[in-house]
C-alpha positions in Angstrom: 4.0 6.9 -5.5 2.9 10.1 -3.8 5.6 12.5 -4.8 6.2 12.9 -1.1 8.0 10.6 1.4 6.2 11.7 4.6 9.7 11.5 6.4 8.5 14.0 9.4 5.2 11.8 9.9 6.1 8.5 11.7 2.8 6.6 10.5 2.4 3.4 8.9 -0.6 4.4 7.3 1.6 7.2 5.5 4.3 4.2 4.7 1.7 2.5 3.1 0.3 4.8 1.0 3.8 5.5 -0.2 3.4 2.3 -1.4 0.1 1.7 -2.7 -2.0 5.1 -2.0 -2.7 5.7 -5.9 -5.6 5.2 -7.3 -4.3 2.8 -10.2 -2.7 0.9 -7.5 -5.6 0.2 -5.5 -7.4 -0.9 -8.8 -4.6 -3.1 -9.4 -4.6 -4.7 -6.2 -8.5 -5.2 -6.2 -8.4 -7.0 -9.4 -5.7 -9.1 -8.4 -7.4 -10.2 -5.4 -11.1 -10.4 -6.6 -11.1 -10.8 -10.3 -7.8 -13.0 -10.7 -6.3 -10.8 -12.9 -2.5 -11.9 -13.4 -1.4 -10.5 -16.8 -0.5 -7.4 -17.6 -3.0 -7.1 -20.9 -5.7 -8.5 -18.4 -4.7 -5.4 -15.8 -5.0 -2.9 -18.6 -8.0 -4.5 -20.4 -9.9 -3.8 -17.6 -8.4 -0.4 -16.0 -7.9 1.1 -19.4 -4.6 2.8 -17.8 -2.0 3.9 -19.9 0.9 1.0 -20.1 3.6 3.1 -18.8 1.7 4.1 -15.7 0.5 0.4 -15.2 4.1 -1.0 -15.9 5.4 1.3 -13.1 2.8 0.2 -10.6 3.5 -3.5 -11.2 7.1 -2.8 -10.9 6.4 -1.2 -7.8 4.4 -4.4 -6.6 6.8 -6.8 -7.3 9.7 -4.5 -5.4 7.6 -4.4 -2.5 7.0 -7.8 -2.6 3.3 -7.3 -2.8 3.4 -9.2 -6.2 5.8 -11.8 -7.8 6.3 -12.3 -11.5 6.2 -15.9 -12.6 6.2 -17.6 -16.1 2.7 -18.0 -17.8 0.6 -20.6 -16.9 -0.7 -21.0 -20.8 2.4 -19.8 -22.3 6.1 -20.0 -21.2 7.3 -16.7 -22.6 4.6 -14.5 -21.0 5.0 -13.7 -17.4 2.0 -13.3 -14.7 1.7 -11.6 -11.6 0.9 -13.6 -8.8 -0.3 -11.9 -5.4 1.9 -12.8 -2.5 1.1 -13.1 1.0 1.8 -9.3 2.1 -0.3 -8.2 -1.0 -3.2 -11.0 0.2 -2.8 -8.8 3.4 -4.2 -6.0 1.4 -7.7 -7.4 1.2 -9.4 -6.0 4.3 -8.0 -3.1 3.0 -9.7 -3.0 -0.4 -13.0 -4.3 1.2 -13.1 -1.7 3.6 -13.1 0.8 1.0 -15.5 -1.2 -1.0 -17.7 -0.9 1.9 -17.3 2.8 2.5 -18.0 3.2 -1.3 -21.1 1.0 -1.1 -22.6 3.3 1.8 -21.5 6.7 0.9 -20.7 6.7 -2.8 -23.2 4.0 -4.7 -26.7 5.6 -4.9 -28.0 3.4 -6.6 -26.4 -0.2 -4.3 -23.1 -1.7 -4.3 -22.0 -2.3 -8.2 -20.2 -5.6 -7.1 -20.8 -7.8 -4.7 -17.8 -10.2 -3.0 -18.8 -13.8 -2.2 -16.9 -16.5 -0.4 -16.0 -19.3 -2.7 -15.9 -21.6 -0.3 -19.8 -21.2 1.0 -21.3 -18.0 -1.1 -21.4 -16.2 2.0 -20.7 -12.4 1.9 -17.5 -11.9 3.9 -17.6 -8.7 6.5 -14.9 -6.4 7.6 -15.6 -5.8 11.4 -14.0 -3.3 13.8 -13.8 -4.5 17.7 -11.7 -4.7 20.6 -10.1 -8.1 21.6 -10.0 -6.8 25.2 -13.5 -6.0 26.0 -15.2 -7.4 23.2 -16.5 -3.6 22.3 -17.6 -3.2 18.3 -19.0 -1.2 16.0 -18.7 1.4 13.4 -18.0 4.1 16.1 -15.5 2.5 18.5 -13.7 5.6 19.9 -10.2 5.2 19.4 -6.9 7.0 20.0 -3.5 6.8 18.8 -0.6 6.3 21.0 3.4 6.4 20.1 4.9 3.5 20.5 9.1 2.4 21.3 9.1 1.8 17.3 8.2 5.8 17.1 10.5 6.7 19.5 13.5 5.1 18.0 12.8 6.2 14.8 12.7 9.5 15.9 15.9 9.1 17.5 17.3 7.6 14.1 16.0 10.5 12.2 17.8 12.7 15.0 20.9 11.0 14.5 20.8 11.1 10.7 20.3 15.0 10.8 23.1 15.6 13.3 25.4 13.2 11.2 24.8 15.1 7.9 25.1 18.5 10.1 28.6 17.3 10.8 29.4 16.4 7.5 28.2 19.4 6.0 30.5 21.7 8.7 33.3 19.2 7.8 32.7 20.0 4.0 32.8 23.9 5.1 36.1 23.8 6.4 37.3 21.9 3.5 35.9 24.2 1.2 37.4 27.2 3.1 41.2 25.8 3.8 41.4 24.9 -0.1 40.3 28.5 -0.9 43.2 30.0 1.4 
């Protein structure tokens, strides 16, 4: 989506942005999660996005397992996009963006409020530390590398080494052919 694979960044946030970090993608997810939209025509009408752009975003979400295609509920000849568990896991991300936007980019107050269908309450996103109970917007945090990062870096170094060996072998073969 972003035109950059971030190969040198071993970061889950960067990988998530590759899948859903483009504005239309986030708005499609918002509409699927909180507005119940399932049809291509509904997304297009809501977002006023070009059909080719929408088609690519929806196709990517299906390929990534965020949405799945199924026969239409009202017409069997139409297909609908159903949000998957993987897609529902984006709900807190969209909610956090909305909360930030409500605070910093909505001078007249929140344009939309989310309500829990079960009780009508207002869902909340919170940051806390399960170890000590510390909470709040300003919880001090730092990032530390994990074993997964080390493994990925080793895999990348191995792949680069193998690529270098292949290139050297190709050069030797070309030299022999040119003699």
